[in-house]
C-alpha positions in Angstrom: -19.8 14.8 -6.2 -20.2 15.6 -2.5 -17.7 14.0 -0.1 -18.9 13.9 3.4 -18.3 11.7 6.4 -20.1 10.9 9.6 -18.0 12.2 12.5 -19.4 12.3 16.1 -17.7 13.9 19.1 -18.7 12.4 22.4 -17.9 14.0 25.7 -19.0 16.1 28.7 -19.8 19.8 28.8 -20.0 21.8 32.1 -21.2 25.3 31.9 -20.9 25.2 28.1 -17.2 24.1 28.2 -15.6 20.8 27.3 -13.9 18.8 30.0 -12.6 15.3 30.7 -12.4 12.5 28.1 -13.7 13.2 24.6 -14.0 10.5 21.9 -14.1 11.0 18.2 -16.1 8.4 16.2 -16.3 7.8 12.5 -19.2 5.6 11.4 -19.8 4.6 15.1 -16.1 3.4 15.5 -13.7 5.2 17.9 -10.9 6.7 15.8 -9.6 9.5 18.0 -10.0 11.8 20.9 -8.2 12.8 24.1 -8.7 14.7 27.3 -9.5 18.3 28.3 -8.5 19.6 31.7 -11.0 19.1 34.6 -11.1 22.8 35.5 -13.3 23.5 32.5 -10.7 25.7 30.8 -11.0 23.6 27.6 -7.3 23.0 27.6 -6.2 19.8 25.8 -3.9 17.6 27.9 -2.0 14.3 27.3 -2.2 12.0 24.3 -4.6 12.9 21.5 -5.6 11.6 18.1 -7.0 14.4 16.0 -8.5 14.4 12.5 -7.3 16.4 9.5 -9.8 19.1 8.5 -11.5 18.2 6.3 -11.9 14.5 7.2 -13.9 13.0 4.4 -14.7 9.5 3.0 -12.0 10.2 0.4 -9.4 11.9 2.6 -8.9 10.2 6.0 -5.8 11.6 7.7 -5.3 11.4 11.5 -2.6 12.9 13.7 -1.3 11.3 16.9 0.6 13.3 19.5 0.6 14.9 22.9 -0.6 18.2 24.4 0.9 19.9 27.4 -1.1 22.8 28.8 -3.0 23.2 25.5 0.1 23.2 23.3 1.3 20.5 20.9 4.6 19.1 22.1 7.0 16.6 20.8 6.6 14.6 17.6 3.2 14.3 15.9 2.6 11.4 13.6 0.5 11.7 10.5 -1.3 8.5 9.4 -3.9 7.5 6.9 -6.9 6.2 8.8 -7.8 3.4 6.3 
């Protein structure tokens, strides 16, 4: 049995680096994402919803929390997506 899921990451690249708002979609529905710094350093900032790796049809865990200068800070909440 193969367990896969359709995850899409939507956002902007500049000079090959992620910046600004990024969205994570599962089956065309927004389920996560957050922002990268605007300088193009690919540093996560602010509130994020991230997916557990692996995120499959059978195992759908997300994490909600905050980044400060690319580091996770404070409490991160683990949830089952569905």
